[in-house]
N, CA, C and O atoms as a CHARMM CRD file, in Angstrom:
* protein
*
  300
    1    1 MET  N   -102.10100 -63.71000  19.01000 PROA 1      0.00000
    2    1 MET  CA  -102.47200 -63.24100  17.71500 PROA 1      0.00000
    3    1 MET  C   -103.93400 -62.80600  17.67500 PROA 1      0.00000
    4    1 MET  O   -104.61000 -62.92800  16.65300 PROA 1      0.00000
    5    2 ASN  N   -104.38400 -62.31500  18.76300 PROA 2      0.00000
    6    2 ASN  CA  -105.73700 -61.76000  18.78600 PROA 2      0.00000
    7    2 ASN  C   -105.69500 -60.32100  18.30100 PROA 2      0.00000
    8    2 ASN  O   -105.07400 -59.45200  18.91300 PROA 2      0.00000
    9    3 GLN  N   -106.35300 -60.10300  17.21700 PROA 3      0.00000
   10    3 GLN  CA  -106.46300 -58.73500  16.73000 PROA 3      0.00000
   11    3 GLN  C   -107.83500 -58.22200  17.10200 PROA 3      0.00000
   12    3 GLN  O   -108.86300 -58.78900  16.73200 PROA 3      0.00000
   13    4 GLN  N   -107.82000 -57.15800  17.82800 PROA 4      0.00000
   14    4 GLN  CA  -109.09300 -56.59500  18.24400 PROA 4      0.00000
   15    4 GLN  C   -109.59500 -55.65300  17.17300 PROA 4      0.00000
   16    4 GLN  O   -108.85000 -54.85200  16.60700 PROA 4      0.00000
   17    5 LYS  N   -110.87200 -55.77700  16.91700 PROA 5      0.00000
   18    5 LYS  CA  -111.49900 -54.88600  15.95500 PROA 5      0.00000
   19    5 LYS  C   -111.69000 -53.52500  16.60600 PROA 5      0.00000
   20    5 LYS  O   -111.93300 -53.43300  17.80900 PROA 5      0.00000
   21    6 PRO  N   -111.57900 -52.47100  15.80800 PROA 6      0.00000
   22    6 PRO  CA  -111.87300 -51.15200  16.39300 PROA 6      0.00000
   23    6 PRO  C   -113.31100 -51.11700  16.87500 PROA 6      0.00000
   24    6 PRO  O   -114.24300 -51.50400  16.17000 PROA 6      0.00000
   25    7 ARG  N   -113.45200 -50.65400  18.06300 PROA 7      0.00000
   26    7 ARG  CA  -114.77200 -50.66300  18.69100 PROA 7      0.00000
   27    7 ARG  C   -115.59000 -49.48200  18.18500 PROA 7      0.00000
   28    7 ARG  O   -115.23900 -48.32500  18.41200 PROA 7      0.00000
   29    8 LYS  N   -116.67200 -49.78800  17.50400 PROA 8      0.00000
   30    8 LYS  CA  -117.55300 -48.72500  17.03100 PROA 8      0.00000
   31    8 LYS  C   -118.57400 -48.42400  18.09800 PROA 8      0.00000
   32    8 LYS  O   -119.15000 -49.32600  18.70700 PROA 8      0.00000
   33    9 GLU  N   -118.78500 -47.16400  18.31000 PROA 9      0.00000
   34    9 GLU  CA  -119.75100 -46.75200  19.31100 PROA 9      0.00000
   35    9 GLU  C   -121.11700 -46.63000  18.65100 PROA 9      0.00000
   36    9 GLU  O   -121.25900 -46.05000  17.57500 PROA 9      0.00000
   37   10 LYS  N   -122.09700 -47.18000  19.30800 PROA 10     0.00000
   38   10 LYS  CA  -123.44500 -47.10600  18.76900 PROA 10     0.00000
   39   10 LYS  C   -123.96500 -45.67800  18.90200 PROA 10     0.00000
   40   10 LYS  O   -123.66600 -44.99800  19.88400 PROA 10     0.00000
   41   11 PRO  N   -124.74400 -45.21900  17.91800 PROA 11     0.00000
   42   11 PRO  CA  -125.26300 -43.84900  17.99300 PROA 11     0.00000
   43   11 PRO  C   -126.13800 -43.61800  19.21700 PROA 11     0.00000
   44   11 PRO  O   -126.16100 -42.51600  19.76400 PROA 11     0.00000
   45   12 PHE  N   -126.85400 -44.64400  19.64800 PROA 12     0.00000
   46   12 PHE  CA  -127.72100 -44.49400  20.81000 PROA 12     0.00000
   47   12 PHE  C   -126.91600 -44.15400  22.05700 PROA 12     0.00000
   48   12 PHE  O   -127.36800 -43.37100  22.89200 PROA 12     0.00000
   49   13 ASN  N   -125.72300 -44.74000  22.19000 PROA 13     0.00000
   50   13 ASN  CA  -124.88600 -44.44500  23.35700 PROA 13     0.00000
   51   13 ASN  C   -124.48700 -42.97400  23.40000 PROA 13     0.00000
   52   13 ASN  O   -124.45400 -42.37000  24.47200 PROA 13     0.00000
   53   14 SER  N   -124.18400 -42.40000  22.24400 PROA 14     0.00000
   54   14 SER  CA  -123.83000 -40.98100  22.19700 PROA 14     0.00000
   55   14 SER  C   -125.01600 -40.11100  22.58400 PROA 14     0.00000
   56   14 SER  O   -124.87400 -39.15400  23.34600 PROA 14     0.00000
   57   15 TYR  N   -126.18900 -40.45100  22.05300 PROA 15     0.00000
   58   15 TYR  CA  -127.38500 -39.67000  22.38500 PROA 15     0.00000
   59   15 TYR  C   -127.70200 -39.76700  23.87300 PROA 15     0.00000
   60   15 TYR  O   -128.05500 -38.76700  24.49900 PROA 15     0.00000
   61   16 ALA  N   -127.58100 -40.94700  24.43400 PROA 16     0.00000
   62   16 ALA  CA  -127.87900 -41.12400  25.85600 PROA 16     0.00000
   63   16 ALA  C   -126.88100 -40.35400  26.71700 PROA 16     0.00000
   64   16 ALA  O   -127.26100 -39.72400  27.70300 PROA 16     0.00000
   65   17 ARG  N   -125.61200 -40.40700  26.34200 PROA 17     0.00000
   66   17 ARG  CA  -124.59100 -39.70400  27.12500 PROA 17     0.00000
   67   17 ARG  C   -124.82200 -38.19500  27.08700 PROA 17     0.00000
   68   17 ARG  O   -124.78900 -37.53000  28.12200 PROA 17     0.00000
   69   18 PHE  N   -125.05600 -37.66100  25.89200 PROA 18     0.00000
   70   18 PHE  CA  -125.20000 -36.21300  25.78000 PROA 18     0.00000
   71   18 PHE  C   -126.52900 -35.71400  26.32100 PROA 18     0.00000
   72   18 PHE  O   -126.60900 -34.58100  26.79600 PROA 18     0.00000
   73   19 SER  N   -127.57300 -36.52900  26.26200 PROA 19     0.00000
   74   19 SER  CA  -128.82500 -36.09300  26.88200 PROA 19     0.00000
   75   19 SER  C   -128.68600 -36.09900  28.40100 PROA 19     0.00000
   76   19 SER  O   -129.30200 -35.27600  29.07900 PROA 19     0.00000
   77   20 GLY  N   -127.89700 -37.00200  28.93600 PROA 20     0.00000
   78   20 GLY  CA  -127.61700 -36.99500  30.36700 PROA 20     0.00000
   79   20 GLY  C   -126.85000 -35.75300  30.77400 PROA 20     0.00000
   80   20 GLY  O   -127.09400 -35.18600  31.83900 PROA 20     0.00000
   81   21 ILE  N   -125.92600 -35.33000  29.93100 PROA 21     0.00000
   82   21 ILE  CA  -125.17400 -34.11000  30.21200 PROA 21     0.00000
   83   21 ILE  C   -126.10500 -32.90400  30.21900 PROA 21     0.00000
   84   21 ILE  O   -125.95900 -32.00800  31.05000 PROA 21     0.00000
   85   22 VAL  N   -127.06100 -32.88200  29.29400 PROA 22     0.00000
   86   22 VAL  CA  -128.02000 -31.77000  29.22800 PROA 22     0.00000
   87   22 VAL  C   -128.84600 -31.70100  30.50700 PROA 22     0.00000
   88   22 VAL  O   -129.04500 -30.62000  31.06200 PROA 22     0.00000
   89   23 PHE  N   -129.32500 -32.84500  30.97300 PROA 23     0.00000
   90   23 PHE  CA  -130.12800 -32.84600  32.19800 PROA 23     0.00000
   91   23 PHE  C   -129.30400 -32.41600  33.40700 PROA 23     0.00000
   92   23 PHE  O   -129.81800 -31.73200  34.29200 PROA 23     0.00000
   93   24 GLN  N   -128.04600 -32.80500  33.45500 PROA 24     0.00000
   94   24 GLN  CA  -127.19200 -32.36600  34.55000 PROA 24     0.00000
   95   24 GLN  C   -126.94000 -30.86100  34.48100 PROA 24     0.00000
   96   24 GLN  O   -126.88800 -30.18400  35.50900 PROA 24     0.00000
   97   25 MET  N   -126.78500 -30.34900  33.27500 PROA 25     0.00000
   98   25 MET  CA  -126.59500 -28.91300  33.10600 PROA 25     0.00000
   99   25 MET  C   -127.82400 -28.14700  33.57800 PROA 25     0.00000
  100   25 MET  O   -127.70700 -27.14100  34.27900 PROA 25     0.00000
  101   26 ILE  N   -128.99600 -28.62400  33.19200 PROA 26     0.00000
  102   26 ILE  CA  -130.24400 -27.99100  33.62600 PROA 26     0.00000
  103   26 ILE  C   -130.37200 -28.04400  35.14400 PROA 26     0.00000
  104   26 ILE  O   -130.78100 -27.06300  35.76500 PROA 26     0.00000
  105   27 ALA  N   -130.03000 -29.17400  35.74300 PROA 27     0.00000
  106   27 ALA  CA  -130.13700 -29.32600  37.19300 PROA 27     0.00000
  107   27 ALA  C   -129.21000 -28.35500  37.92400 PROA 27     0.00000
  108   27 ALA  O   -129.59200 -27.78800  38.94800 PROA 27     0.00000
  109   28 ILE  N   -128.00600 -28.16100  37.41000 PROA 28     0.00000
  110   28 ILE  CA  -127.06600 -27.23900  38.04800 PROA 28     0.00000
  111   28 ILE  C   -127.60800 -25.81300  37.99400 PROA 28     0.00000
  112   28 ILE  O   -127.56300 -25.08900  38.98900 PROA 28     0.00000
  113   29 ILE  N   -128.12200 -25.41200  36.83000 PROA 29     0.00000
  114   29 ILE  CA  -128.62800 -24.04900  36.67400 PROA 29     0.00000
  115   29 ILE  C   -129.87100 -23.82400  37.54000 PROA 29     0.00000
  116   29 ILE  O   -130.00600 -22.77700  38.17400 PROA 29     0.00000
  117   30 VAL  N   -130.77300 -24.80000  37.56400 PROA 30     0.00000
  118   30 VAL  CA  -131.98300 -24.66500  38.38400 PROA 30     0.00000
  119   30 VAL  C   -131.62200 -24.59600  39.86400 PROA 30     0.00000
  120   30 VAL  O   -132.19500 -23.79700  40.60400 PROA 30     0.00000
  121   31 ALA  N   -130.68100 -25.42300  40.29800 PROA 31     0.00000
  122   31 ALA  CA  -130.28500 -25.41200  41.71000 PROA 31     0.00000
  123   31 ALA  C   -129.66400 -24.07000  42.09500 PROA 31     0.00000
  124   31 ALA  O   -129.98300 -23.52100  43.14900 PROA 31     0.00000
  125   32 GLY  N   -128.79200 -23.54600  41.25900 PROA 32     0.00000
  126   32 GLY  CA  -128.17500 -22.25600  41.55900 PROA 32     0.00000
  127   32 GLY  C   -129.19100 -21.13100  41.61400 PROA 32     0.00000
  128   32 GLY  O   -129.13200 -20.27200  42.49300 PROA 32     0.00000
  129   33 THR  N   -130.12400 -21.13800  40.66900 PROA 33     0.00000
  130   33 THR  CA  -131.15700 -20.10300  40.65000 PROA 33     0.00000
  131   33 THR  C   -132.08300 -20.22700  41.85500 PROA 33     0.00000
  132   33 THR  O   -132.45500 -19.22100  42.45800 PROA 33     0.00000
  133   34 PHE  N   -132.45400 -21.45100  42.20500 PROA 34     0.00000
  134   34 PHE  CA  -133.32900 -21.67400  43.35600 PROA 34     0.00000
  135   34 PHE  C   -132.67200 -21.19100  44.64900 PROA 34     0.00000
  136   34 PHE  O   -133.31400 -20.53600  45.47000 PROA 34     0.00000
  137   35 ILE  N   -131.40700 -21.51300  44.82300 PROA 35     0.00000
  138   35 ILE  CA  -130.69800 -21.06000  46.02500 PROA 35     0.00000
  139   35 ILE  C   -130.62500 -19.53300  46.05300 PROA 35     0.00000
  140   35 ILE  O   -130.77200 -18.92200  47.11100 PROA 35     0.00000
  141   36 GLY  N   -130.39800 -18.91800  44.88800 PROA 36     0.00000
  142   36 GLY  CA  -130.36000 -17.46000  44.81600 PROA 36     0.00000
  143   36 GLY  C   -131.69500 -16.83500  45.17800 PROA 36     0.00000
  144   36 GLY  O   -131.73900 -15.82200  45.87600 PROA 36     0.00000
  145   37 ILE  N   -132.79300 -17.43400  44.70600 PROA 37     0.00000
  146   37 ILE  CA  -134.13100 -16.92500  45.03800 PROA 37     0.00000
  147   37 ILE  C   -134.38100 -17.02400  46.54000 PROA 37     0.00000
  148   37 ILE  O   -134.89500 -16.09000  47.15500 PROA 37     0.00000
  149   38 LYS  N   -134.01600 -18.15500  47.11700 PROA 38     0.00000
  150   38 LYS  CA  -134.22800 -18.33000  48.56400 PROA 38     0.00000
  151   38 LYS  C   -133.37700 -17.35100  49.37400 PROA 38     0.00000
  152   38 LYS  O   -133.83200 -16.82800  50.39100 PROA 38     0.00000
  153   39 LEU  N   -132.15800 -17.10500  48.93100 PROA 39     0.00000
  154   39 LEU  CA  -131.31300 -16.13300  49.63500 PROA 39     0.00000
  155   39 LEU  C   -131.88600 -14.72400  49.50400 PROA 39     0.00000
  156   39 LEU  O   -131.82600 -13.94400  50.45400 PROA 39     0.00000
  157   40 ASP  N   -132.43800 -14.39200  48.34500 PROA 40     0.00000
  158   40 ASP  CA  -133.05400 -13.07600  48.17700 PROA 40     0.00000
  159   40 ASP  C   -134.30900 -12.92600  49.02500 PROA 40     0.00000
  160   40 ASP  O   -134.62800 -11.82700  49.47700 PROA 40     0.00000
  161   41 GLU  N   -135.01900 -14.02400  49.24100 PROA 41     0.00000
  162   41 GLU  CA  -136.18000 -13.95500  50.13500 PROA 41     0.00000
  163   41 GLU  C   -135.74400 -13.73400  51.57500 PROA 41     0.00000
  164   41 GLU  O   -136.38600 -12.99600  52.32300 PROA 41     0.00000
  165   42 HSD  N   -134.65000 -14.37700  51.95700 PROA 42     0.00000
  166   42 HSD  CA  -134.17900 -14.29500  53.33800 PROA 42     0.00000
  167   42 HSD  C   -133.44100 -12.98200  53.60600 PROA 42     0.00000
  168   42 HSD  O   -133.58300 -12.39400  54.67900 PROA 42     0.00000
  169   43 PHE  N   -132.65700 -12.52800  52.63300 PROA 43     0.00000
  170   43 PHE  CA  -131.91100 -11.27100  52.74600 PROA 43     0.00000
  171   43 PHE  C   -132.37000 -10.33500  51.62600 PROA 43     0.00000
  172   43 PHE  O   -131.71300 -10.24500  50.58900 PROA 43     0.00000
  173   44 PRO  N   -133.47700  -9.64800  51.82300 PROA 44     0.00000
  174   44 PRO  CA  -134.02400  -8.82900  50.73200 PROA 44     0.00000
  175   44 PRO  C   -133.06700  -7.71100  50.30000 PROA 44     0.00000
  176   44 PRO  O   -132.40200  -7.07700  51.11900 PROA 44     0.00000
  177   45 ASN  N   -133.02600  -7.50200  49.01200 PROA 45     0.00000
  178   45 ASN  CA  -132.27500  -6.37800  48.45800 PROA 45     0.00000
  179   45 ASN  C   -133.02000  -5.87400  47.23000 PROA 45     0.00000
  180   45 ASN  O   -133.94100  -6.52500  46.73600 PROA 45     0.00000
  181   46 GLU  N   -132.62000  -4.73200  46.75500 PROA 46     0.00000
  182   46 GLU  CA  -133.38000  -4.04800  45.72000 PROA 46     0.00000
  183   46 GLU  C   -133.29300  -4.73800  44.35400 PROA 46     0.00000
  184   46 GLU  O   -134.27100  -4.73700  43.60700 PROA 46     0.00000
  185   47 ASN  N   -132.16000  -5.31800  44.02100 PROA 47     0.00000
  186   47 ASN  CA  -131.93400  -5.83600  42.66800 PROA 47     0.00000
  187   47 ASN  C   -131.87800  -7.35400  42.57300 PROA 47     0.00000
  188   47 ASN  O   -131.49400  -7.87800  41.52700 PROA 47     0.00000
  189   48 ASN  N   -132.24200  -8.07200  43.61200 PROA 48     0.00000
  190   48 ASN  CA  -132.16200  -9.54100  43.61300 PROA 48     0.00000
  191   48 ASN  C   -130.76400 -10.02700  43.20700 PROA 48     0.00000
  192   48 ASN  O   -130.61000 -10.85700  42.31100 PROA 48     0.00000
  193   49 LEU  N   -129.77200  -9.49300  43.87900 PROA 49     0.00000
  194   49 LEU  CA  -128.39100  -9.77700  43.51000 PROA 49     0.00000
  195   49 LEU  C   -128.00300 -11.24400  43.70200 PROA 49     0.00000
  196   49 LEU  O   -127.24100 -11.78600  42.90100 PROA 49     0.00000
  197   50 PHE  N   -128.50900 -11.88700  44.73800 PROA 50     0.00000
  198   50 PHE  CA  -128.15300 -13.28200  44.96900 PROA 50     0.00000
  199   50 PHE  C   -128.63000 -14.15700  43.81600 PROA 50     0.00000
  200   50 PHE  O   -127.91000 -15.05300  43.37600 PROA 50     0.00000
  201   51 THR  N   -129.83500 -13.90100  43.32900 PROA 51     0.00000
  202   51 THR  CA  -130.36000 -14.68500  42.21200 PROA 51     0.00000
  203   51 THR  C   -129.51400 -14.47100  40.96200 PROA 51     0.00000
  204   51 THR  O   -129.17000 -15.42900  40.26900 PROA 51     0.00000
  205   52 ILE  N   -129.18500 -13.23200  40.67900 PROA 52     0.00000
  206   52 ILE  CA  -128.39800 -12.92900  39.48300 PROA 52     0.00000
  207   52 ILE  C   -127.01000 -13.56000  39.57100 PROA 52     0.00000
  208   52 ILE  O   -126.55200 -14.19900  38.62300 PROA 52     0.00000
  209   53 ILE  N   -126.34900 -13.38000  40.70400 PROA 53     0.00000
  210   53 ILE  CA  -124.98400 -13.89100  40.85700 PROA 53     0.00000
  211   53 ILE  C   -124.95500 -15.40700  40.84000 PROA 53     0.00000
  212   53 ILE  O   -124.12200 -16.00300  40.15600 PROA 53     0.00000
  213   54 LEU  N   -125.85100 -16.03900  41.58100 PROA 54     0.00000
  214   54 LEU  CA  -125.82500 -17.50600  41.63800 PROA 54     0.00000
  215   54 LEU  C   -126.30100 -18.14200  40.33500 PROA 54     0.00000
  216   54 LEU  O   -125.80700 -19.20700  39.96300 PROA 54     0.00000
  217   55 ALA  N   -127.23800 -17.52700  39.63800 PROA 55     0.00000
  218   55 ALA  CA  -127.66700 -18.06700  38.34300 PROA 55     0.00000
  219   55 ALA  C   -126.51900 -17.98000  37.33600 PROA 55     0.00000
  220   55 ALA  O   -126.26600 -18.93200  36.59700 PROA 55     0.00000
  221   56 PHE  N   -125.83300 -16.85200  37.30600 PROA 56     0.00000
  222   56 PHE  CA  -124.69600 -16.68600  36.39900 PROA 56     0.00000
  223   56 PHE  C   -123.56100 -17.65300  36.75000 PROA 56     0.00000
  224   56 PHE  O   -122.94500 -18.24100  35.86100 PROA 56     0.00000
  225   57 THR  N   -123.29100 -17.81200  38.03000 PROA 57     0.00000
  226   57 THR  CA  -122.26400 -18.74900  38.47200 PROA 57     0.00000
  227   57 THR  C   -122.63300 -20.18500  38.10500 PROA 57     0.00000
  228   57 THR  O   -121.77000 -20.96300  37.70000 PROA 57     0.00000
  229   58 ALA  N   -123.90500 -20.53600  38.24500 PROA 58     0.00000
  230   58 ALA  CA  -124.35700 -21.88200  37.89300 PROA 58     0.00000
  231   58 ALA  C   -124.21000 -22.14000  36.39600 PROA 58     0.00000
  232   58 ALA  O   -123.86600 -23.25100  35.99100 PROA 58     0.00000
  233   59 VAL  N   -124.46200 -21.13700  35.58200 PROA 59     0.00000
  234   59 VAL  CA  -124.29100 -21.29800  34.13500 PROA 59     0.00000
  235   59 VAL  C   -122.81600 -21.54400  33.80900 PROA 59     0.00000
  236   59 VAL  O   -122.49300 -22.41100  32.99600 PROA 59     0.00000
  237   60 ILE  N   -121.93500 -20.79000  34.43600 PROA 60     0.00000
  238   60 ILE  CA  -120.49600 -20.97200  34.19100 PROA 60     0.00000
  239   60 ILE  C   -120.04000 -22.35400  34.64000 PROA 60     0.00000
  240   60 ILE  O   -119.28200 -23.01700  33.93200 PROA 60     0.00000
  241   61 ILE  N   -120.49200 -22.79100  35.80600 PROA 61     0.00000
  242   61 ILE  CA  -120.13100 -24.11700  36.31300 PROA 61     0.00000
  243   61 ILE  C   -120.65100 -25.21000  35.38900 PROA 61     0.00000
  244   61 ILE  O   -119.94900 -26.18600  35.12400 PROA 61     0.00000
  245   62 SER  N   -121.87600 -25.05000  34.90000 PROA 62     0.00000
  246   62 SER  CA  -122.44200 -26.08100  34.02200 PROA 62     0.00000
  247   62 SER  C   -121.71800 -26.12800  32.67800 PROA 62     0.00000
  248   62 SER  O   -121.54800 -27.20800  32.11200 PROA 62     0.00000
  249   63 VAL  N   -121.29000 -24.98100  32.15700 PROA 63     0.00000
  250   63 VAL  CA  -120.52200 -24.97800  30.90400 PROA 63     0.00000
  251   63 VAL  C   -119.16700 -25.65400  31.10800 PROA 63     0.00000
  252   63 VAL  O   -118.72400 -26.42100  30.25300 PROA 63     0.00000
  253   64 ILE  N   -118.51300 -25.37900  32.21900 PROA 64     0.00000
  254   64 ILE  CA  -117.24100 -26.04900  32.53200 PROA 64     0.00000
  255   64 ILE  C   -117.46300 -27.54900  32.64000 PROA 64     0.00000
  256   64 ILE  O   -116.65600 -28.33400  32.14400 PROA 64     0.00000
  257   65 PHE  N   -118.55500 -27.95300  33.28900 PROA 65     0.00000
  258   65 PHE  CA  -118.87200 -29.37500  33.41400 PROA 65     0.00000
  259   65 PHE  C   -119.06900 -30.01700  32.04300 PROA 65     0.00000
  260   65 PHE  O   -118.57500 -31.12000  31.80500 PROA 65     0.00000
  261   66 VAL  N   -119.77800 -29.35000  31.14300 PROA 66     0.00000
  262   66 VAL  CA  -120.02100 -29.88300  29.80200 PROA 66     0.00000
  263   66 VAL  C   -118.71200 -30.01100  29.02900 PROA 66     0.00000
  264   66 VAL  O   -118.48300 -31.02100  28.36400 PROA 66     0.00000
  265   67 ILE  N   -117.85700 -29.00500  29.10900 PROA 67     0.00000
  266   67 ILE  CA  -116.57500 -29.05900  28.40100 PROA 67     0.00000
  267   67 ILE  C   -115.72600 -30.21300  28.91200 PROA 67     0.00000
  268   67 ILE  O   -115.12000 -30.93500  28.12100 PROA 67     0.00000
  269   68 ARG  N   -115.67600 -30.39300  30.21900 PROA 68     0.00000
  270   68 ARG  CA  -114.89600 -31.50600  30.77900 PROA 68     0.00000
  271   68 ARG  C   -115.48600 -32.85800  30.38700 PROA 68     0.00000
  272   68 ARG  O   -114.74600 -33.80300  30.11300 PROA 68     0.00000
  273   69 SER  N   -116.81500 -32.95500  30.35800 PROA 69     0.00000
  274   69 SER  CA  -117.44300 -34.22200  29.96900 PROA 69     0.00000
  275   69 SER  C   -117.18600 -34.55400  28.51100 PROA 69     0.00000
  276   69 SER  O   -116.95600 -35.71500  28.17300 PROA 69     0.00000
  277   70 ILE  N   -117.22100 -33.55800  27.64700 PROA 70     0.00000
  278   70 ILE  CA  -116.95400 -33.80100  26.23000 PROA 70     0.00000
  279   70 ILE  C   -115.48700 -34.16200  26.00900 PROA 70     0.00000
  280   70 ILE  O   -115.17800 -35.03800  25.20200 PROA 70     0.00000
  281   71 ASN  N   -114.59400 -33.50000  26.71300 PROA 71     0.00000
  282   71 ASN  CA  -113.18000 -33.85000  26.61100 PROA 71     0.00000
  283   71 ASN  C   -112.92200 -35.27400  27.08800 PROA 71     0.00000
  284   71 ASN  O   -112.14500 -36.00300  26.47200 PROA 71     0.00000
  285   72 ALA  N   -113.55800 -35.66800  28.16400 PROA 72     0.00000
  286   72 ALA  CA  -113.37700 -37.02300  28.68300 PROA 72     0.00000
  287   72 ALA  C   -113.96400 -38.05100  27.72400 PROA 72     0.00000
  288   72 ALA  O   -113.41700 -39.14500  27.58000 PROA 72     0.00000
  289   73 ALA  N   -115.06300 -37.71600  27.07100 PROA 73     0.00000
  290   73 ALA  CA  -115.69300 -38.65500  26.14500 PROA 73     0.00000
  291   73 ALA  C   -114.87800 -38.80700  24.86000 PROA 73     0.00000
  292   73 ALA  O   -114.93000 -39.85900  24.22200 PROA 73     0.00000
  293   74 SER  N   -114.14200 -37.79300  24.48000 PROA 74     0.00000
  294   74 SER  CA  -113.38000 -37.85300  23.24000 PROA 74     0.00000
  295   74 SER  C   -112.08100 -38.63400  23.38400 PROA 74     0.00000
  296   74 SER  O   -111.47100 -39.00400  22.38100 PROA 74     0.00000
  297   75 LYS  N   -111.65300 -38.88800  24.60700 PROA 75     0.00000
  298   75 LYS  CA  -110.40000 -39.63900  24.82600 PROA 75     0.00000
  299   75 LYS  C   -110.60500 -41.10500  24.71300 PROA 75     0.00000
  300   75 LYS  O   -109.65800 -41.87500  24.86900 PROA 75     0.00000
């Protein structure tokens, strides 16, 4: 006959979780851009295509990561 109370989440836990997601998103984008810059230095081209492609890819990956993290947190 143990009735468990609904577990309320503290607001601080939500802020900490989502700020962690933000830092991970920033890290993914910075890493992708950095790798693109280094590839453009090593394989020079006129339009810095590696930087553009890898930065855009990193943004897409980080958005997918954020969506999955929010979905997992809502369950």
